[in-house]
FIKEFI-855157 format. One record per residue (C-alpha): y, z, x; residue number from 1; residue in three letters. Coordinates in steps of 0.5 Angstrom, whole numbers. Each point is the difference from the previous one (the first is absolute). Example, Ala and Ser with C-alpha at 12.3 -4.5 7.8 and 13.67 -1.06 7.14 Angstrom:
2
<rec><y>-9</y><z>16</z><x>25</x><i>1</i><aa>ALA</aa></rec>
<rec><y>7</y><z>-2</z><x>2</x><i>2</i><aa>SER</aa></rec>
***
This chain:
86
<rec><y>3</y><z>29</z><x>-120</x><i>1</i><aa>MET</aa></rec>
<rec><y>3</y><z>1</z><x>-6</x><i>2</i><aa>SER</aa></rec>
<rec><y>7</y><z>3</z><x>0</x><i>3</i><aa>SER</aa></rec>
<rec><y>-2</y><z>4</z><x>-6</x><i>4</i><aa>THR</aa></rec>
<rec><y>-6</y><z>3</z><x>4</x><i>5</i><aa>SER</aa></rec>
<rec><y>-1</y><z>7</z><x>2</x><i>6</i><aa>PRO</aa></rec>
<rec><y>1</y><z>0</z><x>8</x><i>7</i><aa>VAL</aa></rec>
<rec><y>-7</y><z>-1</z><x>3</x><i>8</i><aa>GLY</aa></rec>
<rec><y>-3</y><z>-4</z><x>-6</x><i>9</i><aa>THR</aa></rec>
<rec><y>-1</y><z>-7</z><x>-1</x><i>10</i><aa>ASN</aa></rec>
<rec><y>-1</y><z>-2</z><x>-7</x><i>11</i><aa>GLU</aa></rec>
<rec><y>-4</y><z>-6</z><x>2</x><i>12</i><aa>PHE</aa></rec>
<rec><y>-5</y><z>3</z><x>4</x><i>13</i><aa>SER</aa></rec>
<rec><y>-2</y><z>6</z><x>-5</x><i>14</i><aa>LYS</aa></rec>
<rec><y>-7</y><z>-1</z><x>-3</x><i>15</i><aa>PRO</aa></rec>
<rec><y>-2</y><z>1</z><x>-7</x><i>16</i><aa>ALA</aa></rec>
<rec><y>-4</y><z>6</z><x>-2</x><i>17</i><aa>ALA</aa></rec>
<rec><y>-6</y><z>-5</z><x>-1</x><i>18</i><aa>SER</aa></rec>
<rec><y>1</y><z>-3</z><x>7</x><i>19</i><aa>GLU</aa></rec>
<rec><y>-2</y><z>7</z><x>3</x><i>20</i><aa>LEU</aa></rec>
<rec><y>-6</y><z>4</z><x>1</x><i>21</i><aa>ASP</aa></rec>
<rec><y>1</y><z>6</z><x>-5</x><i>22</i><aa>LEU</aa></rec>
<rec><y>-7</y><z>3</z><x>0</x><i>23</i><aa>SER</aa></rec>
<rec><y>1</y><z>4</z><x>6</x><i>24</i><aa>ALA</aa></rec>
<rec><y>7</y><z>3</z><x>-3</x><i>25</i><aa>VAL</aa></rec>
<rec><y>0</y><z>7</z><x>0</x><i>26</i><aa>THR</aa></rec>
<rec><y>5</y><z>2</z><x>-6</x><i>27</i><aa>TRP</aa></rec>
<rec><y>4</y><z>6</z><x>0</x><i>28</i><aa>LYS</aa></rec>
<rec><y>3</y><z>2</z><x>-7</x><i>29</i><aa>THR</aa></rec>
<rec><y>7</y><z>3</z><x>-1</x><i>30</i><aa>THR</aa></rec>
<rec><y>0</y><z>7</z><x>-1</x><i>31</i><aa>SER</aa></rec>
<rec><y>6</y><z>0</z><x>-5</x><i>32</i><aa>PHE</aa></rec>
<rec><y>-2</y><z>-3</z><x>-7</x><i>33</i><aa>THR</aa></rec>
<rec><y>6</y><z>2</z><x>-4</x><i>34</i><aa>GLY</aa></rec>
<rec><y>-4</y><z>3</z><x>-5</x><i>35</i><aa>GLY</aa></rec>
<rec><y>-3</y><z>-6</z><x>-3</x><i>36</i><aa>ASN</aa></rec>
<rec><y>-6</y><z>-1</z><x>5</x><i>37</i><aa>ASP</aa></rec>
<rec><y>3</y><z>-7</z><x>2</x><i>38</i><aa>ASN</aa></rec>
<rec><y>-1</y><z>-1</z><x>8</x><i>39</i><aa>CYS</aa></rec>
<rec><y>1</y><z>-5</z><x>5</x><i>40</i><aa>PHE</aa></rec>
<rec><y>-5</y><z>0</z><x>6</x><i>41</i><aa>GLU</aa></rec>
<rec><y>1</y><z>-3</z><x>7</x><i>42</i><aa>PHE</aa></rec>
<rec><y>-4</y><z>-3</z><x>5</x><i>43</i><aa>GLY</aa></rec>
<rec><y>0</y><z>-4</z><x>6</x><i>44</i><aa>ARG</aa></rec>
<rec><y>-3</y><z>-6</z><x>1</x><i>45</i><aa>ALA</aa></rec>
<rec><y>1</y><z>-2</z><x>7</x><i>46</i><aa>GLY</aa></rec>
<rec><y>7</y><z>0</z><x>2</x><i>47</i><aa>GLU</aa></rec>
<rec><y>2</y><z>-1</z><x>-8</x><i>48</i><aa>TRP</aa></rec>
<rec><y>1</y><z>6</z><x>-5</x><i>49</i><aa>ILE</aa></rec>
<rec><y>-3</y><z>-1</z><x>-7</x><i>50</i><aa>VAL</aa></rec>
<rec><y>2</y><z>4</z><x>-6</x><i>51</i><aa>VAL</aa></rec>
<rec><y>-3</y><z>0</z><x>-7</x><i>52</i><aa>ARG</aa></rec>
<rec><y>1</y><z>3</z><x>-6</x><i>53</i><aa>ASP</aa></rec>
<rec><y>-6</y><z>5</z><x>-2</x><i>54</i><aa>THR</aa></rec>
<rec><y>0</y><z>-2</z><x>-7</x><i>55</i><aa>PHE</aa></rec>
<rec><y>-1</y><z>-7</z><x>2</x><i>56</i><aa>ARG</aa></rec>
<rec><y>-5</y><z>0</z><x>6</x><i>57</i><aa>ARG</aa></rec>
<rec><y>-3</y><z>-6</z><x>-2</x><i>58</i><aa>GLU</aa></rec>
<rec><y>7</y><z>-4</z><x>1</x><i>59</i><aa>ASP</aa></rec>
<rec><y>1</y><z>-3</z><x>7</x><i>60</i><aa>ALA</aa></rec>
<rec><y>5</y><z>5</z><x>4</x><i>61</i><aa>PRO</aa></rec>
<rec><y>7</y><z>-1</z><x>3</x><i>62</i><aa>GLN</aa></rec>
<rec><y>0</y><z>-2</z><x>7</x><i>63</i><aa>VAL</aa></rec>
<rec><y>6</y><z>3</z><x>5</x><i>64</i><aa>TYR</aa></rec>
<rec><y>1</y><z>0</z><x>7</x><i>65</i><aa>SER</aa></rec>
<rec><y>2</y><z>7</z><x>3</x><i>66</i><aa>LYS</aa></rec>
<rec><y>7</y><z>-3</z><x>1</x><i>67</i><aa>GLY</aa></rec>
<rec><y>1</y><z>-1</z><x>-8</x><i>68</i><aa>GLU</aa></rec>
<rec><y>-3</y><z>7</z><x>-2</x><i>69</i><aa>LEU</aa></rec>
<rec><y>5</y><z>3</z><x>6</x><i>70</i><aa>LYS</aa></rec>
<rec><y>6</y><z>-4</z><x>-3</x><i>71</i><aa>ALA</aa></rec>
<rec><y>-2</y><z>3</z><x>-7</x><i>72</i><aa>LEU</aa></rec>
<rec><y>-1</y><z>7</z><x>2</x><i>73</i><aa>ILE</aa></rec>
<rec><y>6</y><z>0</z><x>4</x><i>74</i><aa>ASP</aa></rec>
<rec><y>4</y><z>-3</z><x>-6</x><i>75</i><aa>GLY</aa></rec>
<rec><y>-3</y><z>5</z><x>-5</x><i>76</i><aa>ALA</aa></rec>
<rec><y>2</y><z>6</z><x>5</x><i>77</i><aa>ILE</aa></rec>
<rec><y>7</y><z>-3</z><x>0</x><i>78</i><aa>ALA</aa></rec>
<rec><y>1</y><z>0</z><x>-7</x><i>79</i><aa>GLY</aa></rec>
<rec><y>-1</y><z>-8</z><x>-1</x><i>80</i><aa>ASP</aa></rec>
<rec><y>-5</y><z>1</z><x>-6</x><i>81</i><aa>LEU</aa></rec>
<rec><y>3</y><z>6</z><x>-3</x><i>82</i><aa>ASP</aa></rec>
<rec><y>3</y><z>-5</z><x>-6</x><i>83</i><aa>TYR</aa></rec>
<rec><y>-7</y><z>-1</z><x>-2</x><i>84</i><aa>LEU</aa></rec>
<rec><y>-2</y><z>7</z><x>-1</x><i>85</i><aa>LEU</aa></rec>
<rec><y>7</y><z>1</z><x>-5</x><i>86</i><aa>ALA</aa></rec>
***
C-alpha cells in the first residue's frame, strides 16, 4: 500500500469505472447546486462508490473506496479544504 493512500485503500487494486458493472447503479443527485444546476451524482457499484458530473453523464465516473470518501468528508469538516472556497 502506498504511504499516500488513505487508510483502508489500495490504489493498485482499485478498478477503473470501465471494469465495474454500472448498469445496476442507482444514482443519487446532490441537492445543492449553487444556483447553476451543476450537480454531482453518487452511486454504489459493489464495494465501490462512483461519482459523476450531471453535465457529463456519458463520461466514466470516478471510483472511490469508502475510506477515501470518508477522508475527504472528514477533511472538509475539519476545514482542510476551506482554501478552495476562498
